[in-house]
N, C-alpha and C positions, 0 to 999 in steps of 0.2 A: 504494500500500500504506500502511496505517496501523499504528501500534504504540502500545501503552499501557505506559508505565513504571509500576512499582508504587510505592505509598506516597510516599516523599519524592522520587521522580523522575517528573515528570509532564508530558509534552507532551500535546497534544490527541490522544485516541485512545480506543479502546474494548476493547482486547484485553489480556489478562493478560500481563505480561512473561515469566512462567515458561512460558507456552504458546507465545509468539510465536516465529517463525523468526528466526534471527540476521540474515538479510538485511533483514527489516523493521525491526529495531532500528537497523541501520546507516543505512538510508534515512531513518528518522525523525530521527536525529541530524544527518545531512547536510542535511535540509530545515531543521532548526533553525539550522544553521550559515549557510545561505544567507540566512536572515532576520537573523541576528546580525551577520554580517560587515559589511554596509553601515553599521550603527550604529557599529561600532568605527572604520570608515574615516572617518565624519563627524566623529569627535571630534578636537579639537585635540591637539597633542602638544608636549611640551617641545622647544625648539630643540636640535638635535644639538650645538650649541656650548655648551650649558649642562648642568651636572650635573642629574640628575633630582631632583624634590622628594621622591619616595619610591623606595626600592630594596628589592628582595626577594631573599632568598638562601635556598636549601634547606639544611636540616640533613642531615648524614650520619646514617644510621639503623642500628640493630642488624641483624644478619643472622639472629639466632635466631628472629625472629617477623616475620610479615607486618604491617608497622607501620601499620595502619589506625586512625588516631587519631580517636576518637569522643567524647572529653571532655578538657578542659584545666582545671587549677586551679593558679594560681600560689601557692606556699607562702610563709609569712611571711619566710623567709630568701632568697627570690628564685628558688629552684629551681622547675621546672615539673613537675607531676604530669600524666601522660597515660594515659587509658584507651584500650585497643585494643578494637575491636569484637568480636574473638574471645575476650575474657575475661581480659585482663591489665591491670595497672597498672604503668607504668614511671615512674621519676623521671629527668628530664633535669637533670643536675647543674650544668651550666654554660651556661645558655641565652643569656647575654649575651656569651659568648666566640665565637671563630671557629666558625661552624656546621659547617665541615668537620672540626672536632675535637670534636664533641659526645660527651659521656660519659653513659651511661645505667646505671640500676640497676633490676632487676626488684623491684617492691614487693609485688605481690599477683597471684594467679592463680585460676583455677577459677570465674570469673564467667560469667554467661549474658548475652551481648550487651549489655554496659553502654553506655548512650547518654547520657553526661553525667558531670560530675565537679565537685565543689566542696569547698572547705576550710571547716570550721566548727568553732570551739571545740576545736581541737586534734586533729581527725581529718578524714580524707577520706570523702566520701559519694558513692556512685554509684547510679544506678537500673538494676537488672537487669530482666529480663523480669517477675519475680514480686514484687520488693520493692525498697526502698531499703536499701542496705547501708552500715553505718558501719565503716570500716577504720582501725585504729590500730596504731602501732608502739610498744609499751609498754616494751620493753627497750632501745630505742635502737640496734638493730643494722641499721636501714635496711630491714627487711622487716616487713610487717604481721603482728602476732601474733593480733589478734582481728578477727573478721568478725561483726558484730551486726546483726540486723534492726532498722532504724530506723523503717520504715513499710511497711505492706502493706494489702491489702484490696480489690484489683481482680481481675477475672476473667480467666482464660486458657483457651483451648481447644486451643492448639497451632498455630493458624493463624499463618503466618510474618509476617503483617502486624501482629501484636499487639505493636508496639513500645511501650516505656515510656521517657519522656524526663525528664532532670533528674538530681538535684534542684537547686533553688536555695533560698536562705533570704532572706526579706524582712527589713526592718529591725526588725520585731517578733519575729524569730526563728521565724516560721512556715516550715515546709518545704512546697515546692510540687513537684508532678509533673504531667505531661500524658500522656495515653494515646491511642494510635492506635486508630482503629476497626478492626474485624476485616477488612473488605474481602473479600467472598465468604463462603462457608460456613465455620462453625467446623470445625476438624479433629476427626474422630471417633476419638479415641484411647481407650485403656483407661480406663474410668471415666467416659466421656462421658455426660452426662445430658440433652443437648439444651438448646435455648434460648440466647439471646445472652449472652455473658460480661458480667459486671457492670462498669458505668461506662466502657465503651469509648467514646472520643470526648469525654472529660470532662477538665477541669482539677480537680486534687485539692489539698487543703491540710490540713496537720497542725500544730496549735498545740503549743508546747512542753509535753510531758507528756500530750498528748491523742491522740485517734484521727484517722486519715486520713479526711477527709470530702469529699464532692463540693462543688464551688464553682460551676462554669459548664459549659455543655453546647454541643454543636454543632460540635465540631472533627472534622477528618478525619485528618490526619497532622501534629500540632503539634510538629515537631522542635525548633524554637527556643524557648527559655524564658529570660527574663532581666529585669533591672530597668533602668529608665531612671534618669537622674540624680536624679529626685525620689523614687525608691524604689518606683514603681508597677510592677506585673507586666505583662509583655508576652509574647506568643507569636506565632510564625510558623506558617503552615499551608501546605498543598500544593494546588496547582491540581488539579482532578479533578471527580468528581461533586459537585454542589451548590456547587463553587467554580469560578467562571469564570476566575480567575487567583489568584496567591498573595497572601495578605494579611498585614499586621502587626496584631495584635489586642491591645487593652488589655483584660486579663482582669479582669472584675468579677463579684462574687457575684450569682447569680441571673440572669445573662444567657444568652441563646441566640444562637449565632453562625451557625447555618444548616444544619449537616449533619444529615440526618434519622436517621442510625443511632443517635444518642444519645437519641432521643425516648422509647423504652420505659422508660428509667430515670427520666425525669421524673415517672413515675406512682408511684414509690416514695415512701413517707411521709417519708423523710429527704432527698428532693430539694429543693434550694433554688430550682430552676428550674420554673416552671409549664409544664405540657403546652401546647405551642404549637398543638396541634390539627392539622387537615389542612393541609399546606403547599401554597401555590399553586405552579404551575410554569409556565415559559414567560414569566414577567414579568421585569422588570429587578430587580436587587438593590435599587434605590431604591424601587421599588413594593413589593417584598417587605418591606422595613423598615417601610413604612407599614401593612402588612396583618397581619403576624405578631406576636402578643403577645410582648413581651420580646426581640424580635430586635434585635441591635445590629450596626451596620455596622463594618467594620474601621477603624482609625485611618488606615491607608495601604494602598492597592492597589499591587502591583508589576506594571505592564503586562507581559503575557506576551511572552517573548523579549527585548523592549526592556530589561527589567530583570530578566532571569533566567527560569528555568522551575520552580525547586523550591527555595524558601527554606529555610534551615537555621538555624545558630546566631545568637545575638544577643549583642553585647557593647557596653557603653556606654563612651565615651571620657571618662574622668575622670583624665587623665594630667597635668593642670595645664599644658598646652601642649606636652607631650612628643611628641605625635603630630600636630603642626601646628595649623591654624586651625579645627579641628572639635570643640572641647571641648564635652562634654555631648551630643554627637550619638550616635546608634546606628549600629553597623555590623552588616550582615546578610550571612550567607553564602548562596551559591547552589550547589546540587549540580550541575545539568546543565551550566551554562556555566562552572563552575570560577572563580567570581569572588566578590568582596566588594563590596557596595553600601553606600550611606550614607543615613541618614534624619535629617531635621530635623523635630522635633515642636513643636507649640504647642497651647494650649488655647483653644477658642472656645466660649463658653457652657458652660464646665465640662467639655467633651469634647475628647479628643485628636484632632488631624488634622495633616497635614503633607505634606512632599515627600520623594521619594526621588531619589537621584542615583547615577550610576555612580561607582565609586571605583577598583577594581583588578581587571583581568581577566587572562586568560592564566596563571592559576596552574597548578601542575603536575598537579593532580587535583581531583576534586569537593571543595568546601569543606564541612566538617561543623561545626567549632567554631573559635572564636577566643578569645584572651585577651590582656590587656595585661601585659607584663613590667615589671619595676621601673624600667627606663629609659624607659618610654613607648612602646617598640616593640611591635608586634603579632605574636603567634605564631599560626599557622594550622594546624589539623589537617585531614587530607584522606583520603578513601577513596571509591572509586566502587562498592564493595561487589560488584564483578563486573557491574554494570550499565554503561551508557554515560554518559560525560561528556566534555567537552572536556578537553584536557590531555595531557601526554606520559607520565604514569604512572598506575598504578591506586591508589596511596596515597602519602602523603608528609607532610612537616612543613616549613613555611617560616616565615621571619621577615620582616616588613615594617617598615622603619625610615624615619622622616622624616629627611631629610638636613640639614634646617635651612633649605633654600631654600623660599621661599613659592611654592606653586603658584598659578596663576591659575585660579580656579574660582568657580562660583556657590556661595557659602557658605551662604546661607539663602534661602528663598522663603516669604514670609509673606502670609497672606490679609488683604485689606482689604475694606471694604464695597463699594468700586467697582473692585476689581482686585487687584493683587499688588505687594508690595514685594520687590525683588531686591537682595541685598547680595552683593558680590563680595569676594574675599579681597585684591584689590589695586585701586587706582584705575584707572578706564578711561582709555585714551588718547583724546584729542580728544572729550571727552564732549559738547561742543556740536554735534558732527556727527552724533550719534545720531538715528535716526528711528524711528517706530513700526514701520516695515516690517522692522526687524531683530529683532523679537520676534513670533513666530507662536504663537498659542494655539489649541488644539482641545480639545473636551471630549467624553467618551464614558463609557459604563458597560458592565456585563456582565449577561448573562442569569442568572436564578436558576432552575435546573432540575436534575433528576437526571442529565441528560446530562453526559458528561465534558467539562469546560472550557467556554469560551464565546469567540466572537469579540468584538471591540469592537463595541458596538451603540449606537444612538441618537446617532451622531456628528454634531457640529455645530461650525462654526468659532466662535471667540470673537474679537470685534473688539477690537483694541488702538487706542483712539481717540487717546490722547496719552501722552507720557512726560515725566517730570520727574527730572532728575539732581541728586543732592545736591552741595553745594559741594565736598566732598572727592572727588567722582568715584567713590565706592564703591557708592552706592545709587541704584537706578532705580525709581521708582514708575510702574507701568503703570495707566492708567485704561482699564477694559475695559467692553464691552457683551456681554450674553449669558451672564453667569455662571450656573451651574446647581448648586444644592445637591445633594449626593450623588454628583456626577460627578467623574471624574478629569479634571484640566486639564493637558494636555500642552503644555510650553513648548519651542520650538525657537529657538535663538539664531543670528542671523546671524554672519558673521565679526566677532569682537571682539578687541581687543588691549589689554593692560594698559599703564600708563604706563611700565613697565619693559621693554616690548617683547615680552612673552610672548603667545602664542596661548592661547585657552581650552583647558584640558585635556579638558573634555567640554562639549558644546554643547546639553545637554538636561536637563530635569527634569520631574517628574510630581507634581502636587499633588492630593491627594484632598480635595476641598472638601465635606466633609460638612455644614458650616454656613457660611453667609456672614455675616461679622461685621456687627454693627449699625453704623450710621454714628456717628462720634464726635459 
């Protein structure tokens, strides 16, 4: 039996979640677990004699509402504002104190499925189904007094997949939102006039004092929206039709990212994206990028199940070391497998690419959004929306804190003209005993087609011909044969130990090698 999860929840399948039998849903999640569990078992673990490098603790929650946290904004005074999917905004008054004694205040209500939250110039902003709303407490009583439309201008039919995400503000003060495609037929409600709703599957931007305008096309369910440390805009999307697996996308004006449902709006005079024409199908995404005008590959692919099944929120670690050795890296949520993953990015020939790594799994529910608190710890908002995800609860709020102990992990994976440079968080034990056999590389890509998802395809081994370890024992240069531009390069590490006696926390990484750097 097969089953299709909707929108942001997407294993390989072809059937609508709202129509599928419950048994099919359970079987699909069970099958995913069978693929996921061995990966977790292969990961190294902190010694039971040592305190963990990261600890997570759930917050106690109010009983008045089903606390499905869909947006988080940390306020200037350190409190955390939280949107709930069913239309409320709450303030967590004491996020850095004992999570069992969390205190909350209802700030706003009456919203329509808000999926995102940010603080900007003295007010909270959230994206509802039909608009971006600015909420402000003007009289200082802790409750929103004003609800003002900050941005609008996209179409709605009533189809339940027509989610709207964000907003975020970039460094120039521009407001950004992303829009889910309709998926299926528009709902024929009163006043329905037919035709596809406007700008579905697009990223939109509004300059201060300006109108909301289209920027880039070809998205499916771009739930995650955030900035990297350099201030560039990134979005995650969901595996499904036209998406073989989940991507992390650098959002740039005029680009087309591959999903066909946004193409009709490219023919509008105000579109910054040129009509890509008839799309090829059954080719690889690498071939599609070479054949489709304006097509841009993602910066990073998240291999299916190995690195989650449905990517969600984005947050950049700029805590100044408060969250361990991963400063300026991105952390990405995953809905289906209830986990947070990590991404290292670099630029090659002016374009972003990089590696993704596991970070924290077995959270209590599907991860939607994350943010960093004033002390450098991460707060994680969760909800499975009534669909299936791993975890013991259907919604929740947790805090992940670095304990101060250095984890032994692969910190970065950088591309070189002849291979990769691996940097670890701690020096390796006995570096002179390392051999190329302890580093296994494989490359593959995905099919580009209207069919739901894709297996890994065009798989080939990558030869590790020799290795060179730095004098400090933290960096290993791999000289490789068989590198392929545009392909994911999967790295599996053999048993390694740090000089302090730790086993690797995770033994794998996945580098999306869109461009091979030129030789120095």
